[in-house]
C-alpha positions in Angstrom: 17.1 -24.3 -6.6 20.9 -24.6 -6.6 22.8 -25.5 -3.4 24.4 -22.1 -3.7 21.1 -20.3 -3.8 19.7 -22.4 -0.9 22.7 -21.5 1.2 22.3 -17.8 0.2 18.7 -17.9 1.3 19.4 -19.5 4.6 22.2 -17.0 5.4 20.0 -14.1 4.5 17.1 -15.4 6.6 19.2 -15.8 9.7 20.6 -12.3 9.4 17.2 -10.8 8.6 15.3 -12.7 11.3 17.6 -11.4 14.0 17.5 -7.9 12.7 13.6 -8.0 12.5 13.3 -9.0 16.1 15.5 -6.1 17.2 14.6 -3.4 14.8 11.0 -3.8 13.5 8.8 -0.8 13.9 5.9 -1.6 16.3 2.8 -0.9 14.2 -0.6 -2.0 15.6 -1.2 -4.2 12.6 1.9 -6.3 13.3 2.8 -9.1 15.7 -0.7 -10.5 15.8 -2.2 -7.4 17.3 -5.1 -7.2 14.8 -7.2 -9.6 12.7 -7.2 -10.1 8.9 -9.5 -7.1 8.4 -7.0 -4.8 10.2 -4.1 -6.2 8.1 -6.1 -5.8 4.8 -7.0 -2.2 5.8 -3.4 -1.4 6.6 -2.1 -2.9 3.3 -4.6 -1.0 1.1 -3.9 2.3 3.0 -0.1 1.7 2.7 -0.1 1.5 -1.1 2.1 4.4 -2.3 1.9 5.8 1.2 4.4 5.6 4.1 3.2 3.5 7.0 4.0 6.3 9.5 1.5 8.5 7.6 -1.0 5.7 7.5 -1.0 5.1 11.2 -3.4 7.8 12.4 -5.9 7.1 9.6 -5.7 3.3 10.3 -6.4 3.9 14.0 -9.4 6.1 13.2 -10.8 3.7 10.7 -10.4 0.8 13.0 -12.2 2.7 15.8 -15.0 3.7 13.4 -15.3 0.4 11.5 -13.6 -2.4 13.4 -15.2 -5.0 11.1 -16.1 -5.3 7.4 -19.8 -5.1 8.4 -19.3 -1.8 10.1 -17.6 -0.3 7.0 -20.1 -1.8 4.7 -22.9 0.0 6.5 -21.1 3.4 6.4 -22.2 6.1 3.9 -19.9 7.2 1.1 -19.6 10.7 2.6 -18.5 9.2 5.9 -15.9 7.1 4.2 -14.5 9.9 2.1 -14.4 12.3 5.1 -12.5 9.7 7.2 -10.0 9.1 4.3 -9.0 12.7 4.7 -5.8 13.7 2.9 -4.4 10.1 2.6 -4.3 10.4 -1.2 -5.9 8.4 -4.0 -9.4 8.6 -2.5 -10.8 6.0 -4.8 -9.1 3.5 -2.5 -11.6 4.5 0.2 -14.6 3.7 -2.0 -13.0 0.4 -3.1 -12.5 -0.5 0.6 -16.1 0.1 1.3 -17.1 -2.1 -1.8 -14.6 -4.7 -0.5 -16.2 -4.7 2.9 -19.7 -5.1 1.4 -18.5 -8.0 -0.7 -16.9 -9.7 2.4 -20.3 -9.3 4.2 -22.5 -10.6 1.3 -20.2 -13.3 0.0 -18.2 -14.4 3.0 -20.4 -13.8 6.0 -18.4 -10.8 7.2 -15.1 -12.8 7.5 -12.1 -11.9 5.4 -11.5 -14.9 3.2 -8.4 -17.0 3.6 -7.7 -18.2 0.1 -5.8 -16.4 -2.6 -8.6 -16.9 -5.2 -11.3 -15.5 -2.9 -9.2 -12.5 -1.9 -8.2 -11.3 -5.4 -11.9 -11.6 -6.4 -12.7 -8.8 -3.9 -13.0 -5.2 -5.2 -9.7 -3.4 -5.1 -7.7 -6.4 -3.9 -4.8 -7.4 -6.2 -1.9 -9.9 -6.0 0.1 -8.0 -3.4 -2.6 -7.3 -0.9 -4.0 -10.8 -1.2 -0.5 -12.3 -0.6 0.1 -9.9 2.3 -3.1 -10.9 4.1 -2.4 -14.6 3.6 1.2 -14.2 4.9 0.8 -11.7 7.7 -2.6 -12.7 9.1 -3.2 -16.3 8.1 0.5 -17.3 8.1 0.4 -19.0 4.8 3.7 -19.6 2.9 3.4 -17.3 -0.1 5.8 -14.8 -1.7 4.8 -11.2 -1.0 6.1 -8.9 -3.7 6.0 -5.1 -3.3 8.4 -2.4 -4.4 10.5 -2.7 -1.2 10.9 -6.4 -1.4 11.7 -6.3 -5.1 14.4 -3.7 -4.5 16.0 -5.7 -1.6 16.0 -9.0 -3.5 17.3 -7.4 -6.8 20.2 -5.8 -4.9 21.1 -8.3 -2.3 20.5 -11.5 -4.3 21.0 -10.6 -7.9 23.4 -7.6 -7.5 21.4 -5.3 -9.7 19.4 -2.1 -9.2 15.7 -2.4 -9.3 14.1 -0.1 -11.9 10.4 -0.5 -11.1 7.7 -1.2 -13.6 5.7 -4.4 -13.6 6.9 -7.4 -11.7 8.9 -9.6 -14.1 9.0 -13.4 -14.2 12.6 -13.3 -13.1 11.7 -11.2 -10.0 8.9 -13.5 -9.1 11.2 -16.5 -9.5 13.8 -15.0 -7.2 11.1 -14.2 -4.6 9.8 -17.7 -4.7 13.3 -19.3 -4.5 14.4 -17.2 -1.6 11.2 -17.8 0.5 11.9 -20.2 3.4 10.1 -23.5 3.2 8.9 -23.3 6.8 5.6 -21.4 7.1 6.4 -19.3 10.1 9.9 -18.5 8.8 8.3 -17.4 5.5 6.1 -14.9 7.4 9.2 -13.4 9.2 11.0 -13.3 5.9 8.3 -11.4 4.1 8.0 -8.9 6.9 11.7 -8.4 7.4 12.6 -8.0 3.7 9.8 -5.4 3.3 10.9 -3.6 6.5 14.5 -3.5 5.3 13.5 -2.0 2.0 11.3 0.7 3.7 13.9 1.7 6.4 17.4 0.7 5.3 17.7 -0.4 1.7 15.8 2.7 0.4 15.7 3.7 -3.2 18.1 6.7 -3.4 20.2 6.7 -0.2 20.4 3.2 1.3 22.0 3.0 4.8 24.3 0.2 3.9 26.5 0.6 7.0 23.4 -0.2 9.1 22.2 -3.1 6.9 22.2 -6.6 8.4 22.9 -8.0 4.9 25.9 -5.8 4.2 28.5 -8.6 4.4 26.7 -10.8 1.9 25.0 -8.2 -0.3 25.7 -8.8 -4.0 24.9 -5.2 -4.9 27.4 -3.8 -2.4 30.0 -6.3 -3.6 29.5 -5.1 -7.2 30.0 -1.5 -6.2 26.4 -0.4 -6.2 26.0 -0.2 -10.0 23.4 2.4 -11.2 22.3 3.1 -7.6 19.1 5.1 -7.5 18.4 5.0 -11.2 14.7 4.6 -12.3 12.9 4.2 -15.5 13.3 7.2 -17.7 10.1 9.0 -17.1 9.9 12.7 -16.4 8.8 13.6 -12.9 5.8 15.8 -12.8 5.3 18.4 -10.0 2.3 17.5 -7.8 1.1 21.2 -7.5 -1.1 22.1 -10.4 -1.9 18.5 -11.4 -5.4 17.2 -11.7 -4.8 15.0 -8.7 -3.9 18.2 -6.7 -7.0 20.0 -7.8 -9.2 17.0 -7.1 -7.7 16.9 -3.6 -8.5 20.6 -3.0 -12.1 20.1 -4.1 -12.6 17.1 -1.7 -10.9 18.9 1.1 -13.3 21.9 0.7 -16.3 19.5 0.7 -15.0 17.6 3.8 -14.8 20.7 5.8 -18.0 22.4 4.5 -21.2 22.5 6.5 -23.1 19.3 5.7 -20.4 18.6 3.1 -22.1 20.8 0.6 -20.9 23.8 -1.4 -22.4 26.0 -4.1 -20.4 26.4 -7.3 -19.2 29.9 -6.5 -17.6 28.6 -3.3 -16.0 25.7 -5.2 -14.7 28.1 -7.9 -12.5 29.8 -5.2 -10.6 26.5 -4.8 -8.7 26.8 -8.2 -8.5 29.8 -10.6 -8.3 27.7 -13.8 -12.0 27.2 -14.4 -11.4 24.7 -17.3 -9.2 22.5 -15.2 -11.5 22.9 -12.2 -14.5 21.7 -14.2 -12.6 18.8 -15.6 -11.7 17.7 -12.1 -15.2 18.1 -10.9 -16.4 15.9 -13.7 -13.8 13.2 -13.0 -14.7 13.2 -9.3 -18.4 12.8 -10.2 -17.6 10.0 -12.6 -15.6 8.2 -9.9 -18.5 8.5 -7.5 -16.5 10.7 -5.1 -18.9 13.7 -5.3 -22.5 14.5 -6.3 -23.3 17.3 -8.8 -26.7 18.9 -8.3 -28.8 20.6 -10.9 -27.8 24.0 -9.6 -24.1 23.1 -10.1 -23.6 22.8 -6.3 -21.5 19.9 -5.1 -21.8 17.5 -2.2 -20.2 14.4 -0.8 -22.3 11.3 -1.7 
């Protein structure tokens, strides 16, 4: 790493660390208030979902299943019901599978190595790195959408366009990570928080940003601010994901989580799309289809 990049990293860390101490949102999975299981749960729930929306679900899950062993013993129906409208319900099943693997393979304790974490069901690079950094205080770059956006803008001076993490982005994240372990944890948390609350995708609050004076993106005039990959945005209403959610909602609120087909048919008027969504939910293991075409949670 060049002397210039080293100095840039140090300057950014000092500004971010001070801002983090004063401005970080006080979630119950931060500041050592929970264990590695609580951190893992929060990170999986927060994928493509704002933390403020995750909070009530996380609190409920931690009350119901405070350890991996507790979740591992829960039924699929209980897990899907508790997941509620959080979105992407397959994450709930993967969390249950993850808890079962932690119990059978690691004695009920969330593993503390990268290799063991990514081997768990539903745990990828980001979640494994986040658990290692935020819970076990290991020095490891944590790379999510928010961190990529902040580093691309503040360090490189370019807009972040999404897609898969590039080699250049991973190199920048590694170069900017403080060498001190505790500082690296603060850095990961602060950069992520900045991207979530200040350096947002479309309307960043640059006047409130602690990096404003040294931000390469601001200095360059915010080139291509807010642009994304050219991909048409699809309305959520009417999508298969929407219909799947309606079916699960009906089952969660039904007596004994069971409905006859006539009742399910009232959920969505397009019977062809409805049947396709029922079949996909069954294939994903999120519902059970009985011989009389009635549906139930597993």
